[in-house]
DSSP file (Angstrom, degrees, kcal/mol; ACC not computed):
  #  RESIDUE AA STRUCTURE BP1 BP2  ACC     N-H-->O    O-->H-N    N-H-->O    O-->H-N    TCO  KAPPA ALPHA  PHI   PSI    X-CA   Y-CA   Z-CA
    1    1 A M     >        0   0    0      0, 0.0     4,-2.2     0, 0.0     5,-0.2   0.000 360.0 360.0 360.0 -41.1   13.8    7.8    6.1
    2    2 A G  H  >  +     0   0    0      1,-0.2     4,-2.4     2,-0.2     5,-0.2   0.932 360.0  48.1 -47.2 -54.3   12.1    9.6    3.2
    3    3 A I  H  > S+     0   0    0      1,-0.2     4,-2.7     2,-0.2    -1,-0.2   0.915 110.9  51.2 -61.4 -47.1   15.0    8.4    0.8
    4    4 A K  H  > S+     0   0    0      1,-0.2     4,-2.0     2,-0.2    -1,-0.2   0.914 109.3  50.4 -59.1 -39.2   14.7    4.7    2.1
    5    5 A K  H  X S+     0   0    0     -4,-2.2     4,-2.6     2,-0.2    -2,-0.2   0.932 113.0  47.3 -60.5 -51.8   10.8    4.8    1.5
    6    6 A N  H  X S+     0   0    0     -4,-2.4     4,-2.2     1,-0.2    -1,-0.2   0.870 111.8  49.1 -62.2 -43.3   11.5    6.0   -2.1
    7    7 A V  H  X S+     0   0    0     -4,-2.7     4,-3.0     2,-0.2    -1,-0.2   0.875 110.6  50.5 -61.1 -43.4   14.1    3.5   -2.7
    8    8 A L  H  X S+     0   0    0     -4,-2.0     4,-2.5     2,-0.2    -2,-0.2   0.871 110.5  48.9 -50.9 -52.5   11.9    0.8   -1.5
    9    9 A A  H  X S+     0   0    0     -4,-2.6     4,-2.7     2,-0.2    -2,-0.2   0.907 114.7  47.6 -67.4 -38.1    9.0    2.0   -3.7
   10   10 A I  H  X S+     0   0    0     -4,-2.2     4,-2.8     2,-0.2     5,-0.2   0.984 112.1  46.7 -55.3 -62.8   11.5    2.0   -6.7
   11   11 A A  H  X S+     0   0    0     -4,-3.0     4,-2.3     1,-0.2     5,-0.2   0.865 114.0  47.3 -60.8 -36.0   12.9   -1.3   -6.1
   12   12 A L  H  X S+     0   0    0     -4,-2.5     4,-2.6     2,-0.2     5,-0.3   0.954 113.2  51.2 -65.7 -45.3    9.5   -2.9   -5.6
   13   13 A T  H  X S+     0   0    0     -4,-2.7     4,-1.9    -5,-0.2    -2,-0.2   0.900 115.0  41.2 -52.9 -44.8    8.3   -1.1   -8.8
   14   14 A L  H  X S+     0   0    0     -4,-2.8     4,-2.4     2,-0.2     5,-0.3   0.929 114.4  50.5 -75.0 -45.0   11.2   -2.4  -10.8
   15   15 A C  H  X S+     0   0    0     -4,-2.3     4,-2.4    -5,-0.2    -2,-0.2   0.929 117.5  41.5 -52.4 -54.6   11.2   -6.0   -9.3
   16   16 A L  H  X>S+     0   0    0     -4,-2.6     5,-1.8    -5,-0.2     4,-0.9   0.884 113.4  50.3 -67.0 -39.7    7.5   -6.3  -10.1
   17   17 A C  H  <5S+     0   0    0     -4,-1.9    -1,-0.2    -5,-0.3    -2,-0.2   0.840 112.5  47.7 -76.3 -34.0    7.4   -4.8  -13.4
   18   18 A M  H  <5S+     0   0    0     -4,-2.4    -1,-0.2     1,-0.2    -2,-0.2   0.849 114.1  47.0 -67.6 -38.2   10.3   -6.9  -14.5
   19   19 A S  H  <5S-     0   0    0     -4,-2.4    -2,-0.2    -5,-0.3    -1,-0.2   0.624 132.3 -66.8 -81.7  -8.3    8.8  -10.1  -13.2
   20   20 A G  T  <5S-     0   0    0     -4,-0.9    -3,-0.2    -5,-0.1    -4,-0.1   0.208  83.0 -27.8 162.1 -50.0    5.5   -9.5  -14.6
   21   21 A S  S   <S+     0   0    0     -5,-1.8    95,-1.7     1,-0.3    96,-1.3   0.695  77.2  72.8-175.7 -17.6    2.9   -6.9  -13.8
   22   22 A T  E     +A  115   0A   0     -6,-0.4    -1,-0.3    93,-0.2     2,-0.3  -0.897  26.7 173.1-137.3 157.9    2.2   -5.1  -10.7
   23   23 A V  E     -A  114   0A   0     91,-2.5    91,-4.2    -2,-0.3     2,-0.3  -0.903  28.6-119.1-141.7 169.5    3.0   -2.4   -8.2
   24   24 A F  E     -A  113   0A   0     89,-0.3     2,-0.6    -2,-0.3    89,-0.3  -0.800  20.2-137.8-108.3 156.2    1.5   -0.7   -5.3
   25   25 A A  E     -A  112   0A   0     87,-4.3    87,-1.2    -2,-0.3     2,-0.3  -0.938  13.8-150.6-112.9 120.8    0.8    3.0   -5.1
   26   26 A E    >   -     0   0    0     -2,-0.6     3,-1.2    85,-0.2    85,-0.2  -0.644  23.7-122.9 -90.3 152.7    1.6    4.8   -1.8
   27   27 A E  T 3  S+     0   0    0     82,-0.4    -1,-0.1    -2,-0.3    83,-0.1   0.723 106.3  45.4 -64.6 -23.4   -0.4    7.7   -0.9
   28   28 A N  T 3  S+     0   0    0     81,-0.2     8,-0.9    82,-0.1     2,-0.6   0.269  88.0  95.2-105.1  10.4    2.8   10.0   -0.8
   29   29 A V  B <   -B   35   0B   0     -3,-1.2     6,-0.2     6,-0.2    -3,-0.1  -0.914  50.8-170.5-116.0 122.6    4.7    9.2   -3.8
   30   30 A K    >   -     0   0    0      4,-1.9     3,-1.6    -2,-0.6    -4,-0.1  -0.307  40.5 -98.6 -99.0 174.0    4.4   11.1   -6.9
   31   31 A A  T 3  S+     0   0    0      1,-0.3    -1,-0.1     2,-0.1    -2,-0.0   0.836 124.6  52.4 -64.4 -34.3    5.7   10.5  -10.3
   32   32 A S  T 3  S-     0   0    0      2,-0.1    -1,-0.3     1,-0.0     3,-0.1   0.558 115.6-116.6 -74.0 -11.4    8.5   12.7   -9.8
   33   33 A L  S <  S+     0   0    0     -3,-1.6     2,-0.1     1,-0.4    -2,-0.1   0.550  71.0 135.7  79.1  10.2    9.4   10.8   -6.6
   34   34 A D        -     0   0    0    -28,-0.0    -4,-1.9     1,-0.0     2,-0.4  -0.507  51.1-129.5 -76.4 158.9    8.7   14.0   -4.4
   35   35 A T  B     +B   29   0B   0     -6,-0.2    -6,-0.2    -2,-0.1    -7,-0.1  -0.894  28.3 175.5-114.9 145.9    6.8   13.2   -1.4
   36   36 A A        -     0   0    0     -8,-0.9     5,-0.1    -2,-0.4     2,-0.0  -0.976  33.8-111.8-140.7 136.2    3.7   15.0   -0.1
   37   37 A P    >>  -     0   0    0      0, 0.0     3,-1.9     0, 0.0     4,-0.5  -0.400  31.8-116.8 -64.3 148.6    1.4   14.4    2.7
   38   38 A L  G >4 S+     0   0    0      1,-0.3     3,-1.5     2,-0.2   -10,-0.0   0.835 114.3  66.6 -47.8 -39.2   -2.1   13.3    1.6
   39   39 A S  G 34 S+     0   0    0      1,-0.3    -1,-0.3     4,-0.0     4,-0.1   0.803 100.8  50.4 -56.5 -33.2   -3.5   16.5    3.2
   40   40 A Q  G <4 S+     0   0    0     -3,-1.9     2,-0.3     2,-0.1    -1,-0.3   0.618  85.7  98.4 -81.8 -12.1   -1.6   18.5    0.5
   41   41 A V  S << S-     0   0    0     -3,-1.5   -13,-0.0    -4,-0.5    -3,-0.0  -0.549  89.1-100.1 -81.5 136.2   -2.9   16.6   -2.5
   42   42 A S        -     0   0    0     -2,-0.3     2,-0.3     1,-0.1    -1,-0.1  -0.155  42.1-106.0 -52.7 148.4   -5.8   18.3   -4.1
   43   43 A S        +     0   0    0     -3,-0.1     2,-0.3    -4,-0.1    -1,-0.1  -0.588  45.2 164.7 -82.7 140.1   -9.4   16.9   -3.2
   44   44 A T    >   -     0   0    0     -2,-0.3     3,-2.1     4,-0.0     4,-0.2  -0.832  54.1 -92.2-139.3 175.6  -11.2   14.9   -5.7
   45   45 A S  G >  S+     0   0    0     -2,-0.3     3,-0.7     1,-0.3    18,-0.1   0.638 120.6  70.2 -66.3 -11.4  -14.2   12.6   -5.5
   46   46 A S  G 3  S+     0   0    0      1,-0.2    18,-1.0    17,-0.1    17,-0.6   0.442  81.0  77.9 -82.0  -7.1  -11.9    9.7   -5.0
   47   47 A D  G <   +     0   0    0     -3,-2.1    -1,-0.2    15,-0.1    -2,-0.2   0.629  63.0 115.4 -77.5 -14.7  -11.1   11.3   -1.4
   48   48 A A    <   -     0   0    0     -3,-0.7    15,-2.4    -4,-0.2     2,-0.3  -0.274  50.5-177.2 -56.1 139.9  -14.4    9.9   -0.1
   49   49 A K  E     -C   62   0C   0     13,-0.2     2,-0.3    14,-0.1    13,-0.3  -0.943  19.9-157.4-143.1 164.7  -13.4    7.4    2.5
   50   50 A E  E     -C   61   0C   0     11,-2.4    11,-2.8    -2,-0.3     2,-0.5  -0.990  21.5-121.1-142.0 146.4  -14.9    4.8    5.0
   51   51 A Q  E     +C   60   0C   0     -2,-0.3     2,-0.3     9,-0.2     9,-0.2  -0.744  37.1 179.2 -87.8 132.9  -13.8    3.2    8.2
   52   52 A K  E     -C   59   0C   0      7,-3.6     7,-3.1    -2,-0.5     2,-0.5  -0.914  26.9-138.4-129.4 161.6  -13.7   -0.6    8.1
   53   53 A Q  E     -C   58   0C   0     -2,-0.3     2,-0.6     5,-0.2     5,-0.2  -0.988  20.5-179.8-115.1 115.9  -12.7   -3.5   10.4
   54   54 A I  E >  S-C   57   0C   0      3,-2.2     3,-1.9    -2,-0.5    30,-0.1  -0.948  77.5 -26.5-120.8 110.9  -10.7   -6.3    8.7
   55   55 A E  T 3  S-     0   0    0     -2,-0.6    -1,-0.1     1,-0.3     3,-0.1   0.899 128.2 -47.3  55.6  37.9   -9.9   -9.1   11.1
   56   56 A G  T 3  S+     0   0    0      1,-0.3     2,-0.6    24,-0.0    -1,-0.3   0.518 111.6 125.2  89.8  -1.0  -10.1   -6.7   14.1
   57   57 A V  E <   -C   54   0C   0     -3,-1.9    -3,-2.2    23,-0.1     2,-0.5  -0.850  60.0-135.1-100.7 119.9   -7.9   -4.0   12.3
   58   58 A N  E     +C   53   0C   0     -2,-0.6     2,-0.4    -5,-0.2    -5,-0.2  -0.617  35.1 177.8 -69.7 122.6   -9.4   -0.6   12.0
   59   59 A V  E     -C   52   0C   0     -7,-3.1    -7,-3.6    -2,-0.5     2,-0.5  -0.978  26.7-144.2-129.8 145.1   -8.6    0.5    8.4
   60   60 A V  E     -C   51   0C   0     -2,-0.4     8,-2.9     8,-0.2     2,-0.4  -0.970  21.5-167.8-109.3 117.7   -9.6    3.7    6.5
   61   61 A K  E     -CD  50  67C   0    -11,-2.8   -11,-2.4    -2,-0.5     6,-0.2  -0.935  11.7-142.5-113.3 129.5  -10.3    2.9    2.8
   62   62 A Y  E >   -C   49   0C   0      4,-2.9     3,-1.7    -2,-0.4   -13,-0.2  -0.415  31.3-108.7 -82.0 160.1  -10.7    5.7    0.1
   63   63 A Q  T 3  S+     0   0    0    -15,-2.4   -16,-0.1   -17,-0.6   -14,-0.1   0.903 120.4  60.8 -58.7 -39.9  -13.4    5.2   -2.7
   64   64 A D  T 3  S-     0   0    0    -18,-1.0    -1,-0.3   -16,-0.2   -18,-0.1   0.271 124.6-102.9 -84.7  10.2  -10.5    4.5   -5.1
   65   65 A G  S <  S+     0   0    0     -3,-1.7    48,-0.1     1,-0.3    -2,-0.1   0.162  74.3 139.2 103.4  -9.8   -9.4    1.5   -3.1
   66   66 A R        -     0   0    0     -5,-0.1    -4,-2.9    46,-0.1     2,-0.4  -0.420  42.5-142.7 -72.4 143.0   -6.2    3.1   -1.2
   67   67 A I  B     -DE  61 111C   0     44,-2.9    44,-2.7    -6,-0.2   -40,-0.2  -0.836  16.8-118.9 -96.0 135.0   -5.7    2.2    2.4
   68   68 A E        -     0   0    0     -8,-2.9    42,-0.2    -2,-0.4    -8,-0.2  -0.474  50.8 -80.1 -66.1 143.8   -4.5    4.8    4.9
   69   69 A P        -     0   0    0      0, 0.0     2,-0.7     0, 0.0    39,-0.2  -0.104  44.0-126.0 -40.2 134.8   -1.1    3.9    6.5
   70   70 A I    >   -     0   0    0     37,-3.1     3,-0.8     1,-0.2    40,-0.1  -0.829  17.7-162.4 -90.1 120.5   -1.6    1.4    9.4
   71   71 A Q  T 3  S+     0   0    0     -2,-0.7     3,-0.3     1,-0.2    -1,-0.2   0.883  87.3  44.6 -73.4 -36.9    0.1    2.8   12.4
   72   72 A N  T >   +     0   0    0      1,-0.2     3,-1.4     2,-0.1    -1,-0.2  -0.213  69.7 132.2-104.0  41.6    0.3   -0.5   14.3
   73   73 A A  G X   +     0   0    0     -3,-0.8     3,-1.4     1,-0.3    -1,-0.2   0.841  69.1  60.4 -60.9 -31.0    1.6   -2.8   11.4
   74   74 A N  G 3  S+     0   0    0     -3,-0.3    -1,-0.3     1,-0.3    -2,-0.1   0.657 102.8  53.0 -79.1  -9.5    4.3   -4.3   13.5
   75   75 A N  G <  S+     0   0    0     -3,-1.4    -1,-0.3     2,-0.1     2,-0.2   0.367  87.2 103.3-103.2   8.1    1.7   -5.6   16.0
   76   76 A L    <   -     0   0    0     -3,-1.4    28,-0.0    -4,-0.2    -3,-0.0  -0.648  69.8-115.5 -94.5 152.7   -0.6   -7.5   13.5
   77   77 A T     >  -     0   0    0     -2,-0.2     4,-2.3     1,-0.1     5,-0.1  -0.158  29.8-106.1 -67.9 167.1   -0.7  -11.2   13.0
   78   78 A S  H  > S+     0   0    0      2,-0.2     4,-2.2     1,-0.2     5,-0.2   0.894 124.2  49.9 -62.9 -38.8    0.2  -12.9    9.8
   79   79 A S  H  > S+     0   0    0      1,-0.2     4,-2.9     2,-0.2     5,-0.2   0.948 110.5  49.6 -66.5 -46.2   -3.4  -13.5    9.1
   80   80 A Q  H  > S+     0   0    0      2,-0.2     4,-2.5     1,-0.2     5,-0.2   0.895 111.3  50.0 -52.6 -43.4   -4.3   -9.8    9.8
   81   81 A L  H  X S+     0   0    0     -4,-2.3     4,-2.5     1,-0.2    -2,-0.2   0.947 111.1  49.3 -67.7 -45.1   -1.4   -8.7    7.4
   82   82 A N  H  X S+     0   0    0     -4,-2.2     4,-2.3     2,-0.2    -1,-0.2   0.877 110.3  49.5 -56.3 -42.1   -2.6  -10.9    4.7
   83   83 A S  H  X S+     0   0    0     -4,-2.9     4,-1.9     2,-0.2    -2,-0.2   0.967 111.0  48.2 -65.0 -46.8   -6.3   -9.7    4.9
   84   84 A V  H  X S+     0   0    0     -4,-2.5     4,-1.8     1,-0.2    -1,-0.2   0.927 110.8  52.0 -64.3 -36.8   -5.4   -6.1    4.8
   85   85 A L  H ><>S+     0   0    0     -4,-2.5     5,-1.7     1,-0.2     3,-0.7   0.952 107.9  51.5 -53.7 -46.6   -3.1   -6.7    1.8
   86   86 A R  H ><5S+     0   0    0     -4,-2.3     3,-1.8     1,-0.3    -1,-0.2   0.867 105.7  54.5 -51.2 -42.5   -5.9   -8.5    0.0
   87   87 A E  H 3<5S+     0   0    0     -4,-1.9    -1,-0.3     1,-0.3    -2,-0.2   0.811 102.3  58.9 -70.7 -31.0   -8.1   -5.4    0.7
   88   88 A M  T <<5S-     0   0    0     -4,-1.8    25,-3.0    -3,-0.7    -1,-0.3   0.383 126.8-104.3 -76.9   4.7   -5.3   -3.4   -1.0
   89   89 A K  T < 5S+     0   0    0     -3,-1.8     2,-0.3     1,-0.3    -3,-0.2   0.568  72.7 143.1  83.7  15.6   -6.0   -5.6   -4.2
   90   90 A F      < -     0   0    0     -5,-1.7    -1,-0.3     1,-0.1    -2,-0.1  -0.695  51.9-116.7 -82.5 146.7   -3.0   -7.8   -3.9
   91   91 A T     >  -     0   0    0     -2,-0.3     4,-2.1     1,-0.1     5,-0.1  -0.152  19.5-114.0 -67.8 160.6   -3.6  -11.4   -5.0
   92   92 A A  H  > S+     0   0    0      2,-0.2     4,-2.1     1,-0.2     5,-0.2   0.916 118.9  55.2 -64.6 -37.4   -3.3  -14.3   -2.5
   93   93 A K  H  > S+     0   0    0      1,-0.2     4,-1.2     2,-0.2    -1,-0.2   0.946 111.3  42.6 -58.7 -49.0   -0.3  -15.5   -4.7
   94   94 A E  H  4 S+     0   0    0      1,-0.2     4,-0.5     2,-0.2    -1,-0.2   0.877 111.8  52.4 -73.1 -31.6    1.5  -12.2   -4.3
   95   95 A V  H >< S+     0   0    0     -4,-2.1     3,-0.7     1,-0.2    -1,-0.2   0.872 109.3  51.8 -67.1 -31.8    0.7  -11.8   -0.6
   96   96 A N  H 3< S+     0   0    0     -4,-2.1    -1,-0.2     1,-0.2    -2,-0.2   0.697 106.1  54.2 -69.8 -24.5    2.2  -15.4    0.0
   97   97 A A  T 3< S+     0   0    0     -4,-1.2    -1,-0.2    -5,-0.2     2,-0.2   0.573  93.4  92.0 -90.6  -6.9    5.4  -14.5   -1.8
   98   98 A F  S <  S-     0   0    0     -3,-0.7     2,-0.2    -4,-0.5     3,-0.0  -0.568  79.0-122.1 -87.1 150.7    6.0  -11.4    0.4
   99   99 A S     >  -     0   0    0     -2,-0.2     4,-2.7     1,-0.1     3,-0.3  -0.585  26.4-112.9 -83.5 154.9    8.1  -11.6    3.6
  100  100 A D  H  > S+     0   0    0      1,-0.2     4,-2.7     2,-0.2     5,-0.2   0.937 120.6  52.9 -50.4 -45.3    6.3  -10.5    6.9
  101  101 A N  H  > S+     0   0    0      1,-0.2     4,-2.1     2,-0.2    -1,-0.2   0.893 107.3  48.6 -62.0 -34.6    8.7   -7.5    7.0
  102  102 A L  H  > S+     0   0    0     -3,-0.3     4,-2.4     1,-0.2     5,-0.2   0.946 110.9  53.1 -72.5 -40.1    7.8   -6.4    3.5
  103  103 A K  H  X S+     0   0    0     -4,-2.7     4,-2.2     1,-0.2    -2,-0.2   0.917 108.2  49.3 -57.7 -43.9    4.1   -6.7    4.4
  104  104 A R  H  X S+     0   0    0     -4,-2.7     4,-2.4    -5,-0.2    -1,-0.2   0.845 108.7  51.4 -62.6 -36.5    4.5   -4.6    7.3
  105  105 A E  H  X S+     0   0    0     -4,-2.1     4,-1.4     2,-0.2    -1,-0.2   0.837 110.2  50.7 -73.0 -30.8    6.3   -1.9    5.4
  106  106 A I  H  X S+     0   0    0     -4,-2.4     4,-1.9     2,-0.2    -2,-0.2   0.926 112.7  44.0 -67.6 -44.1    3.6   -1.8    2.8
  107  107 A L  H  < S+     0   0    0     -4,-2.2   -37,-3.1     1,-0.2    -2,-0.2   0.873 110.4  56.5 -73.9 -30.5    0.8   -1.5    5.3
  108  108 A A  H  < S+     0   0    0     -4,-2.4    -1,-0.2   -39,-0.2    -2,-0.2   0.858 112.9  42.5 -58.5 -32.8    2.9    1.1    7.2
  109  109 A A  H  < S-     0   0    0     -4,-1.4   -82,-0.4     1,-0.1    -2,-0.2   0.807 101.0-153.0 -79.7 -32.2    3.0    3.1    3.9
  110  110 A G     <  +     0   0    0     -4,-1.9     2,-0.3   -42,-0.2   -42,-0.2  -0.246  38.2 111.8  82.1-177.7   -0.5    2.6    2.9
  111  111 A G  B     -E   67   0C   0    -44,-2.7   -44,-2.9   -85,-0.2     2,-0.3  -0.832  57.0 -87.4 125.6-156.7   -1.8    2.7   -0.6
  112  112 A V  E     -A   25   0A   0    -87,-1.2   -87,-4.3    -2,-0.3     2,-0.4  -0.972  35.1-103.2-151.6 155.9   -3.3    0.2   -3.1
  113  113 A K  E     -A   24   0A   0    -25,-3.0     2,-0.4    -2,-0.3   -89,-0.3  -0.659  40.0-173.7 -77.9 131.9   -1.9   -2.2   -5.7
  114  114 A V  E     -A   23   0A   0    -91,-4.2   -91,-2.5    -2,-0.4     2,-0.3  -0.957  28.4-111.6-125.2 145.8   -2.2   -0.9   -9.3
  115  115 A D  E     +A   22   0A   0     -2,-0.4   -93,-0.2   -93,-0.2     3,-0.1  -0.631  42.4 162.8 -69.8 134.5   -1.4   -2.7  -12.6
  116  116 A Y        +     0   0    0    -95,-1.7     2,-0.4     1,-0.3   -94,-0.2   0.695  52.6  47.3-120.7 -43.8    1.6   -1.0  -14.2
  117  117 A C              0   0    0    -96,-1.3    -1,-0.3     1,-0.1   -94,-0.0  -0.876 360.0 360.0-105.7 144.1    3.1   -3.2  -16.8
  118  118 A Q              0   0    0     -2,-0.4    -1,-0.1    -3,-0.1   -97,-0.1   0.303 360.0 360.0-116.9 360.0    1.1   -4.8  -19.5
């Protein structure tokens, strides 16, 4: 499953970079594409986090904008998926372009969208 997740991250990065501008950062994908649980990453001030409710979905959001993986992403409504993705800094246009399956995969992985290509 780890290889599939890395391939998805790479494919999404390449597609978004080639098409224009943004990618999302997963909590457990490093530049070398090795994976490490969030608990093994050194602690910084950006690790401060808060519990939030977004359309009835319990979300843990870090100070730097990352969202912890959503365990029940398969049970969320389309509106809930969209709202949490917007909290992850995706634009409405980007969210509307994603399939529901991709939305669920992104939320299950957690993270935040970051600008990558300029």
